[in-house]
N, C-alpha and C positions, 0 to 999 in steps of 0.2 A: 718460160716462155711453158704452158703446156700442151700437150697433141692429144688431144682425144682421136678414138679410130674405133671406128661404129662396127662390132659383125664380131665374128669367132675367127679365136684368140690362136688354133695354130694359120690360121691364114694369113694373117695379119704377123704374129711373130715370123713365118716362111719369108713374106713381105720384108719384114726389117731386116733380117741375116740378108738376103738378095740385094738390099740397097746399102747395107756394109753398116747400118749402123751399133756402135758401142756403147754397151752401158757398165754403170759402175755398182748401181745397187736393182735388186729387182724384190720389190714383196709381195710374194704369193698368196694369195688366200681366197684358192676355190672353194668352188663348193664340193659340200662334204662328202654328198654320197650317202644322203639319212629320206629319200624320196619327199625333198617340201615342195611348193609349191611355185618352180621355178614362170619368169614368164618363155621364155625360149630355149628354154633346156630339160634335160628329162631327166633327175637326179637319184633316179632310181639305176643307174648303170648293172648289170653282173659285176662284183666285185673284180676280177682278172680285167671286164672291159675300160672300167674304172682307173688301174692303175697303170693302164701300158697309155693310156689317155693323157694319164700324170707326169708318167716318162716323155711322152713325145714332149710337152707341154717345158721338161727341168731341161733337156739335149736341146731347144732352140734357144734358150731364155741363153745356158753355157754356150753356146756356139756365136750368139751376139753381146754377148762378155766381155771387156776385158779383160787379161791377166791379174788377177788379184781380187777381180769382181766379185762380191757377197749377192747373197741369196737370202733368205727369209723367207721358210717353208711354216706357213700356220694348218694346224691339224687338229684333230680331234686328239685325245687321249691315247684311243684304243689303236689306232693308225700308229704312233711311234714309228714300229721296225718295220711298215712300208715307206713310211715320210723317210727314214733313215738309207733303206736301200735303194728306193729311189732314185735321191740324190746321189750314192756313191757310184748308181752304175750309168748315169750320165757322164761320169766328170768329176763331179764336184767332192771337195775337200770336207770334211765336217768340222765342224769348232764346236759349237755349241748346242744343245741342250734347251732351251730356258723355260721355263714354269711362265706363263702368264696363269696369275691367278686372280681372280676378277672379280674379289672381294665382294662377293653378292648372293643372295641364297643357294645350298647348293643341290642338283638337279637330284631327287629322290632315287634312289634305284632300289631294287626290292632285298637281294640274291648276293650285294657289295658294299659298300662305301660311297656316298654320296657326290656326286661332280662334283669340282669348283674352277677346274683350271686345265686350260687348250695347252697346246706346246709351241713353237718355233722354235722350228730347225733352220740354224745361221751355219751356213757354208761356204765355201768359199772358191774357185778359180784360181787352182795351183793351191801350195802346205799354208799360206800366210794371206793373209788380207790387205790390200793393196795400202785402206785406209782402214783404221779403227779406233777409233779417240774414248780413250779413257774418262767417261762420263762424272762425275761427282755431283752428288745431290743434297737436300736439306737428308737428318738419318732420321728416317721417325721414329718420333720418342715414343717408349712406352712408360705409361703412369712413374715404377720406378724411377727414371731417369731424371736427375732433375733438372740439368746442364745440356745445350742442346750442343754436337761435336762442331770446335769452331771452322773447324776442314770438309765439315758435309762428312759422307762415307760412299763408296764407288758403288758403282751401280754392278749385278752382280748376274747373274744365271737366272733368279728368283725376281719375279715382277710382282709385287708384290700390295703397286701404291699408284697405281692401274686399274679406275673402275670400269666395267663394261655399262654401256649403254643399257641401258633396263630396261624393262613394257613400263607404258606407264607413266606417269606423275612423274617419278625418283630417274627417270633419263636427264632430263634437264633440259635446256635451253638449244644448245648444242645436239642433238636429235631433232631431225628432221621432219617433218608431219604435215598431213593432210588436212585438206580445211577445216573436216570434224575432226580434228586436230589427233588422229587418228597416224603410228610410226607410218613413216613413208619404206623406210627400209630395217626389218626388223635384226639383221645381221651389220647394221651400218658401224662401220671399225672406228675407235674413240680417236681422238686427236694426238693423246697424249701418249698412244704406242706408236704410232705414225711417228711422231716429233725424233722420241726416241731413239728410234731403227735410223730414221736419217740424218741426224747430229752424228749416232755413232759410229755411220759408216759412207760417208762421203765428205765433197768437201764443197763452196759453194762455187757454182759453175757448172758441176756433175750434171749426170742422169742419171735418172731414177726410172726405171718400168712397171707398170702395176699392170698386167695381166687380165686379172678380175676385178675390173676396179669400180664395182659395185656404186657409190653412189659420190667415187672422188676425192675422198679422203686422201690420199697420198698425195695427191695432186695438190692438194689444197695446200698443205707441208710444205711441198716440196718448192712451189710458189714462193711461200713467204719466208724460207728460208734459202732464197735465191737459186736456188738446183733447178733445171729442166725436165721434164718428167713428161713420157707416153704412155699412155690410159689405153687399153682394151677393154668395150665390154659391147656385150652382141646383145642388151637390152634397150631400143628406143627410149621408154619412159625415163630410164636410167640417164642414159647418153642427155638426154634433157634437162636430170637436176642437178648433172657433173658443169656441162653449161653454165647454166643459170649463177648455180653456188659461185661455180670460177665470177665470171657478173657482179655478182650484187657482191660480193664480200661483205659479209653481215657479222656482225660484232661475234656472235658466237662461234663463230668460223675463225676466232683471230688465236693465232698460239702466245704470242705476246705475257698470257697470264703462268706461262709453266718458267720466263725468264729468267726469274727469281729465281725459283726451286734448282734449275740448272747452276748459280752461279757460282760456285765452288769449283766448277772443272776451267783448270787452266790455261786452258787457251778457246775456251768460248766465243770472244769476241774473233777470234778469225773463224768459226764454223758458224757462229751465230751473228751474224754481226748487226752492229742497232744501228748502224746507218747503211743504204743505200738500197734496203730491198724491204716490198712491198709490207703496211701495216695498214690489218684490215679493219672494219670495224663500222662500212657506213650503217647496216639493218639490223634490228634487234632479231629475226627472224624470217623465215621463209617458208612457203607453202605454195604449194604449185596447182597441185592436183585436189579433187573430189575426191576420187575413191580412192579406196586402201591398196598398198601394195604390200605387202608383207613382207616378201622377200626380194630379192633379186637376183640377178642371174649369174652366170660364167663371166 
């Protein structure tokens, strides 16, 4: 079950706390305050105002999370210190700083090394996670390796096997597009990223929260894994896309193509049942809008 709440995330988080909702996992991927053109959000706030807002969000999420709940907070690499400070000051216990190496061309920078990764801070409500599944994957083989590892390898804090949805043709079928072939949302999160997070930190039947839902990838993954999910999104066009995406269940949104990749995980059948969960794949592509919407909203 996926519930979609349209409007301001602070308002809805406060309402969720008042309702006594309790979540087991939160994925936090807010606007990065880079001056981008969001529908209903000013993405060029003064730094102090922006981080006060992030503190408010993290504090509210903390209050509506179960003991041992997990939060994954994604941000630009330059904001790592601020992210860790915000999590610490709002009660969260830091566990890992995950490096998501995007496997795309580095962003050129004049006076420093090119940027090719984002950080994802993993923290918990309390000293230890309520749930943490040690995922095992196929070992990425280098040319000098002749034989694959028969039991795979554990997932580490460097995620270099999940490709960003790049612009243009190379984004593939997973990227949502307009009728003219343009990307609907340039910051659309890849399914593989949310699949790893939800698998690692939840059980079947758990509740997942995404306060900045964008195009709803968190909900798409959660539903296919048998988790409940609440998505908050303030842009009406994005909300419409989420509803259609959940309704259509296109083949490009199916997570089944990664099941074999995680086959070495000892309790895979427990956390990703082969039976009793939805299997998507009724449509090959989905187009909803004539005009281009490059960015999302908060």
